[in-house]
N, C-alpha and C positions, 0 to 999 in steps of 0.2 A: 619396460613397458608400464604405463600407468594402469592401475586397477580401476574398476568401474566406479568405486567410491571417489577416487581422486578425480576422475574425469567429470563426474557429476558435480563435485565440489567446485571445480574450475568454471564449469558452465553456470552454476548457481551464483558464483562470485560475480561473473560478468552480467548475468541476468539482472541482478539487483543493483549492480553498479550503473546500468542504464537508467533504471528507475530513480536511483539516488541522485543522478545528475540533475533531475528537474523537479521531482515530485514535491519536495519540501521547500524548494527555493523559488519556484516559479511564482508563488504568491507575492513574494517580495519584488520579483522582477516586474510583474504586471502592475503592482501598486506604485512602484517607482515610475512607471510609464504613464501614470495618470488613469489607470484602469482598475484601481482598487475597488471601486463599487461594483465591478463586474467579475471579480475573482471567482465568486460562487457560480456564475454562469459558465465560465470556462471549465470549472471542475464538474459542472453538471453534464457537460459534453462527454467527459470521461465516464460518468455514471450512465448516461444514455447508451453509450457503446457497450458497457458491461451488462446491460439488460439482455442483449440478444447474442452478440458475437461469440462470447466464450462458450455458450451452449452449442451454437452452430459449429464452431471449430472443433469442439469436443466430439460432436456427432460425426463429423467428417473423419476425425481421427479414429473413432470407434468402428466406422463402417467401411470407409473407402481408402484413404491415404494413411500412411503410418503417422504416428504421433510426431516423430522427428521431422518428417517432411512438412507437415502443417506448421510446426514450430518454426522452421526455417523461413517459410513463406511469410509468416506473420512478422518476423523480425526484419525482413527486407522492407516490408511496408512501413514499419515503425522507424527504420533508419532513414527512409525518404522523408517522413514527416518531421523528424528531428532536424535533419539537415536543412529543410525548407524553412522551418521556424528560425533556426540559428542564423541563416543568411539574411532573412528579413529583419530580424532583431538587430544584427550588426550594421545593417544599412540605416538604422534609425526609425524603422517602421512603428507606427502607433495605432494602426487600424484594428479595431476590435473584430471586425468581420473577417479580415485576412487571418488574424491569429486563430479565430474560431475554426475556420475551414482547415487550416494546417494542423491544428490541435486535434481535430476530428480524425484526420488521417493517421496521426501519431497514435492516438488512443485505440483506433480500430486495429492497428497492427500490434501494439504492445500489450494491451490489457489481456487478450486471450493467452498470451505466452506464459502468464503467471500460472494459470491452472494447467496448461500444457506441460510446463516444467515439472509440476507435481506429478502428473500422470506419467511422464517420461521417466522420472526418477523411480517411481514405484514399480513400473514395468521392468526397468533394468535391474533394480535390486532383487525383485522376486525371481527374475530369470537367472540370476547368479546365486540364488539360494540365501539371500539375506533377509532378516526380519526387518520390515519397514519401520515398525515402532522403535526398535532398538537402534537402528542405524541412520534413518533419514534425518532426525533432528540435528545431528552433528554435521551432516552434509548441508542442510539448510542454513546452518549457522554461518557458513562461508558466504552465503548470499547476503546476510546482514553485514558481514565484514566488508563485502564489496560495496554495499550501500553507504557505509560510513566512509570508506576510502574515497568514494566519488564525491560525497558531501564535503570532505576536507579539501579536495582539489577545487571544487566550486568556491569554497571560502577563501582559499589561497589566491585564486585568480580573480576573485570578486566577480565571478560569472553571473551572479544574480543581479548585477547592475548592468553589465554590458550585453548579456544574451549569450555569452560563450558557453553557458551551461548546456544549451541545446546542441551546440557543435560537439561538445564533449560527449554527450549521449550518443550522437551519431557515430563518432569514432569508436566508442566502446561496443556499439552494435555490430560494427564491422569485425571487430576482434571476436565477438561472440559467434558470428556466423562461421568464422574460421575454426574456432574451438569446437563447434558442434560436429565438425568432421571427425572428431575422435570417437564419436558414437556411431556404431553400425546400425543400419536399418533393422528395426525390430518389429516384426509383425506377429501380434498375438494370434494364437490358434482360433480364438473366438471370431476374429474378423473374417477368416476364410469361410466360415459357415454362418455368418451373421446375416439376418434378413430383417432385423428390427427397424422400425421407423423411429423418428424422434419421439422420445417418451418422457412422461412425467413420473415414471416409476419410482425414482428416488423419494418423491413426496409422499408415497404411500406408507413409508416407514414412519410411525408417529414421532419418535424421538428425533429423527433426522429432520422431519418437518418443523418441529419446534426449534431445533438449532438453527435452521435456515431462516425461520421467522425472526429470531432474535439477531441473526446476522444482518437482517434488514434494518432492525431498529438500531443496532450498534453501528451500522454503516453511517448513520447521521453523525455520531461522535467521531468516527474515523475521518470523515471528510472535514469536519470542523478542525481537527488537529492538523490534517495535511494542508488545508487551505489557509488557516489563519494563525497557527502557532508562529510562523515566520513573520507575517505582517505585525502581529502583536509585539514581538521582540523588537522589530525594526522601528515600531512607532515611537519608541523612546528616543530615537535619534532626532525627532522633531524638537526636542528640548535641547537647546545649545549647551546647557550645563551637563547633559548626559551623553552628548554625541561621542565623546572620546572614551567613554567607559568601555573596558575590554569586551564585555559580553554584548555590548551594543554594536561595536565595530566588527565583532566576530559572531554574529547571531546564528549563522549557519553551523558554525563549529559547536555552538551550544545545543542546537537542535540534534546534532549527531550523538549527543549523550544518550538519547533514548534508543538509538540504534545499537550503541555499545551494550547497553543493558539488555537489549533484545538478543544479541549474540550470546551473552552469558546465560540468559534464561533458557535459550534454545537447548543448551546441554542438559537442563533439568527437566525438559518436557517428558523424556521417557520415564523418569522417576515419578512425575505427576501422573502420567497415563497408567502406570502399573500399580500405583499405590493409592490413587484417589479415583473417585467416580468422575465421569464426564461432567456431571452436575456440579461437583465441587470445583473442578478445574475452571469451568465456565464462570461460576460465581466469583471466584477469586479474580478472574480477569475483569469482571464488571466492577467489583469493589475497587480495583486498582485504578480504573478509569475515573471513578468518582473522586478519589484522592488526587489524581492528576489535575482535574479541573479546580478543585478547592485550593490546592497549593498555588496554581497560577493566579487565582483571584486575588491573592494577597502578596504577590511577589513583584520585585523590581530587579533590574540588572545590577544594582549596587549592593555590595556586601554590607551586612550579612544576609539581607533579603534575597540576594541572588542564589543563596543556598536552597531556597524554596523552589526556584526554577530548576536547578540541577536535580533536586530530589523528584520533582514532578516529571522530568524527562526520564529519569531512571524507572519510575513507576510506570510510565507509559510503555516502556519496553516490555514490561511484564504483561500489561493488559492486552496489547495487540497480539502478542505471541500466543498466549494461552488460548484465546478464543479461535484464532485462525488455524493454528497447527492442530489443535484438538479436533476441530471440525473436519479438517482434511484427513486426518488419520482415522477418524470415526468412519468416514466414507470408505476408505480403503479396506477397513475391516468388516464392514457391514453391507456393502453394495456389490451385486454381482459383477464379475470381471468385465462382461461385455458392454456395460454401460458406465464404467467408472470415469472415463474421460468426460463424458457428458455430465455426470454427477458432480465432478470437481468444478465444472463450469457453473453449476447451480450456486455454489458458494459465492463466486464472483458476481453472479447475476443478482443475488439477494443483498450482498454486502456493498459491493462497489456499484452495482447496477441500480436496483430499486432503492436501496438505502442511500447510495451515493447521489442519485438524481433528486429524489424527494428531500433527502437530508440536507444537501448543499443549498437547495432553494430556501429551506427553512433557516439554515444557518446564515445565509446571506441576508435574509429578512431581518433576523435578530441583530446581526452585526451592524447592518446599515442603520438600524434603529438607534443604536447606542454609539455609533462612530460617524466620522465624516473625514473626507480627504482634506489634508492640510499641506500646502506647498511651502517648503522651506528651502531656500537657496536653489530653486529649480527642481527639487525632488519632492514627490508626493508621498505622504504618510497617512495611514489610517489611525486617527487619534480619537479618543473618547473614553467612555466608561467601560473598560474591558472587565473590570471586577464583576459587574452585573452580568455580563455575557457568560463568564466562566461559571458563576453560581447558578444561573438558569440551567445550564447543561449538566451541572453536577446533580441538581435536583431531578432532572430528566433521567439520568442514569440510575439514580436511587429507585425511582419508580420501576424501571426495567428490571432491576435486581429483584424487587419484590414479586413482580409478575413471573419472572423466570423460575424462581423457587417454587411457585405454585404450580406452574404448567409442566415442568419437566419431570418425568418419572424415571427414577433410577432402574437400570437393569443389572442383573448380576453379571 
């Protein structure tokens, strides 16, 4: 029989494999369909969903249904969304409206499962006597392995061009629903006696409020990386001289380097959390993001300049990990048990919701200011002054670092 850590690792692998099938590749897909100028709008739909639904699903999991049951319901919805987009894409569909409606269904189902997976994992580990700080990062690492594995399949099948990436995600969702049967229904004692209403209590803790505020600001950079790293790398294919360069033909494979780094860094999170303050961990994450953008500004897919892209992807794995996992574990250690699922939803609301919606609109404005769609051999690419784009956002992150160091107060 598998232990609880193995079960959570398998579910985490599949959870992030679903996300990896489309998150970093769909920007390329939509750009190739002539919708490059609207990539930000589509990502904003995901941000809009993250504004409300993770909190509501967390509240339902805290008060009425088990976390596992809500998790399964959400994945059924996301599977329907993924299958619908996949079928429409393979039929040659190019309507922005149709894609937007289907992507809304997908996002409404999938986005809340991220915070629910965190809550489910913490519940199960605690119920089995495990220290979440010591054991969860290694479990979460398998999620990143699943994300990378899924990206490699997309790259191999060229799913970012045909739309098969969404069908792939739907298939993995079905596997995940089957795998979730390994976990038994777990009802925390707090739910049996809980009468709380939807609450903003997590925001009353000053340092957590600061972390969530900066999750909002960092959400802008997160959406920039998710939405435009792919189109940036793919844009080099508009130049006939660079079309057959390895990293241009395998741009999704190159993007997966950041996820590989994330998996390795995940194992170091317990060391960071036990030996450094939250402030230091968060600051290192922001500094890493600055370096990520600066390196992209001066990189091309040709050697030796391609080494700058590889290095930037490695650094991105550090930046995303430290801020997201540190915040999640901080909540698990400092928020009352009866509102933890809701509190985990706040992280998504501020980073992917508020930050994602406002951020991606700002990102699209800047990107559209410096780029334009160029059709080459029937395929659209976003070409232009990418150097200025990356430098603008590296300066933005530098300002965030300065403000964070001022506003966050260390606790013993």
